[in-house]
N, C-alpha and C positions, 0 to 999 in steps of 0.2 A: 190075740183076740180076746181069749177068755170065753169058754163056752157058755157062761151064764148070760152074755150080752150078745148073741148073734145079730141081733137087729142093729147094732152100732158098727158093724163090719162092712156095710155095703161099699162105701167109698174106698176103704183099704183094699177090698176085693177088686174093684175096678182098677185100682192103681197098681195091682199085683204086689201089694205090700204085705200080704199074709204068708206066713211059713206053710210049708206043704201040709203039715197035720191040721193046722187051722183051716186051711183053704178047703180041704176034704170035708171037714165038719160043716163049714159054712155052706159048701155046695149041697150037702144033704139037707141042711135047713132050708135053702133057697128053693127046693122043690116043693116044699110044703107051705111057703109063705109069700102070698101074692104081693104084700107090701114091699118086702125086701126085693123081690123080682122087679117091681115097678121102679124102686129106687136105683137099682143096678143099671136098668135100662136108660134112666135120666142121667145118671153119672156117666155112663159110657158115652152118651151123646155129647156131654159137655166135655169130656176128656178128648174126644175126636177133634174138637175145635182147636185144642192145644196143639195137636199134631199138625193140623192144617196151618198153624201160624208160621211154620217154618218156610212157607212159600211167599211170605210178605215181611216187609221190614216193620218190626214192632214200633208203636209210638214211643217217643222219647221219654214220656212220663211213666211207661209201664215199668221200667226197671226199678225206679224210685218208689213206685207204689208196692211192688212185691218185696223190696227190701224193708219198707216201713211195716209191712205185714208180718214179715219174719220177726222184726224187733219187738212187735207187740205180743208175740206169742210167749208163753212161760218157757224158760230154759229146759225145764224137766229133769235137771240134774238133782240128785238125792245124796244126802251126806253119806260117806262111807261108814260102815259098821265100825265102832270102836273109836271114832274120831275124838280127840282130846279137846276138852273144853278148857280154856284159859292157857296158861303157859307156866313154865318152871317145873322144878322137881316136886314130886309128892302129889301131883295131880292125877286124879283117877280117870280112866277111861269112862266116857259117858255111857249109860247103859243103852243097849240097843232098843229102839222102839219096838213095841209089839207089832207084828205085821198086821197090815189092814187087809180085811177080806177082799177077795178079788172083786166082788160084786159092788163094792164101794169105791174102788179105784178107778179113776179115769184112764182108759187106756192110752198109752203114749201114741199109738198110731192115730189116735182120733185127732190130736193136734196136727199131725202131718197131713191127715186126710183133709182137715179143714183149710190148712194152707194150700194144699194141691188144689183143692176145689175153688179156692179164692182166686188162684193163679189162672185157673181154666176160665173163670168167669171174666177175669180182667182181660184176658187175651180175646175172649169171645166178644167182649165189648169193643176192644180195639178193632177186631175183624169186622164187626158190624159197622163201625164208623167207616172203615175203608170201603166195605161194600155199598154202604149208602152213598158215599162220595162218588164212587165210580157209577153206580146207578144214575145219580143226578146228572153227572157229566154226560152218560149215554143218552138219557132222557132229554137233556137240553139240546145235544147234537141232533136227535130225531126231530125235535120240534123245529129247529132252525132248518133242517133240511125239508120238512114239510111246508115251512113258510116260503122257503125259496123256491120249491117246485110249484106252489100255488101262484107265486108272483110271476114265475116265468110263463106258466100256463095262461095266466091273465094277459100278460104282455103279448104272447104269441097270438092269442085270440083277437086282440085289437088290431094288430098288424095284419092279420089275415081275414078280418071281418069283411063280409060282401059290402058292407056299407062304408068302409074306411075311406076318409078323405084326409087330404094333406094341406099343410100350409107351411111355407118355409121363409126364412128371413136371414140377413147377414148379422154376424156378430162383430161389433166394432173392433175388438181385439183380435180378430181373426176367426175364420171357420163359419159354419152356418149352423142354423138350428132349424128343425123340422118337427112340427106337431102332427100326429096322426090321431084322428078322432073317430070313434065309432059311437054314433048316437044311439044305436040299438043296444049296445052294451053300457052306454053311459060312462065310458071310460076313455082316457087319453095317454098317449105315450109320446115323450120328448125324445128325439133322435138327434144327437149332436154330431158334427163332422168337423175335424180339424180344431177342436177346442182344446186350448191349453189346460194343463192341471191348475187347480186354484192354489193360491199362495199358501205357504206354510201356516198351519193353524186356522185356515178358512175352508169354506165348503160352498158348492154351488147349491142353491135351494131353488125348487120349483114353487110356482104360485098360480093359482087360479084367479084370474082378474074378472071383475064383474061390476055391476052398478054399486054394490056395497063395498067395494074396495078389493084388496088382495087377501086371500086365504092361504094358508100353508098347504102344499100338495106334495111334500116329501123333500128328501135330499138325493142328490146325485152321489154316486160312489167316487170319493176323492182319488182313488187308485185307479179308476177306470173312467176318466173323463169323456171317452168316446163311446161308452156303452149306452145303449137305449135305456130310458128310465120310465117306468110306469107311474103315472101321477097318482098319488095317494087319494083316494075317496072318489065319489061320483063327479061327473062334470057339472051336473045340474043346471043352474042358469048362467054358468060362467060364459064369458065372451072372449076370453083370451088367456094365454099362458105366458108367464114370465120367468126369467131366471136371474137371480141376484147372487152376490157374494156376501156370504154371512159368516159369523163366528162359528166355530167348530160346535157342532151340535144343533146348529140352526136357530132361527128366531121365530117369535110369535108374530112378528110384523116386519116387513122389509126395513133394513138399516141402511141400504144403499140403493141408488138408482138402478133399474133393471138393465142387464146387459142386452137383453133382447125381450120384446114383448110382441107375441104373435097372436093375431086375431084368429080365433077357432073358425074352421071352415063352416059356411053356413050361418055364423052368428051375425047378428046386426050390431054394428058399432057405431058409436056417436062420431 
């Protein structure tokens, strides 16, 4: 450490890189230096992240980044005393350089401390990415769950509404379709029965029909063709509900003739 520079030993102290005498000297200094005490706390928190990294698989790029950091550091090797310059007989040993005062020398542990801290920060960044990814996945799952719960609650509300009214019709390819309307809630539900799954790459799309034409009202679940489907949006001035077969993802306007077109209960049709 060099007792002349105790302020430079914070990282080495945290990483347990100080010899026992130097450690004792630094700990005595630590009791009287708030700045070093703060740096020790900060370095300790960063080093703790490095220990936590053992619980997750590090990113593939981390190893290369650390190795590049090692190659960028000075080797720190010094020529041996009495090293010979040149070659051949008669050459004189090179004079030993005068020693550099300790206060002017960069402590060797400082390069190691910087590397270790860089490794800690690299791991911390990797862990931060993993944590953020996990949080985003959890947050997305929570949002999807809330959306599904709201949809199911709205669907159940329409089916159990005191003013719910029904209208049914046969589907040419087999099965029947029933629309349940609640004018009070301004929502409608389509309930299929015996309806086959849509062809591969296609989907059943629901529509509100009215004087202005057909407007999209959502997609049925291809994996559950018999499940009740809450039509998207309010009924408004619609007079009927239709079902078409559309490309996967749905269409802005029908591309096929409706499989069934049911008049909404209580609506006046032409």
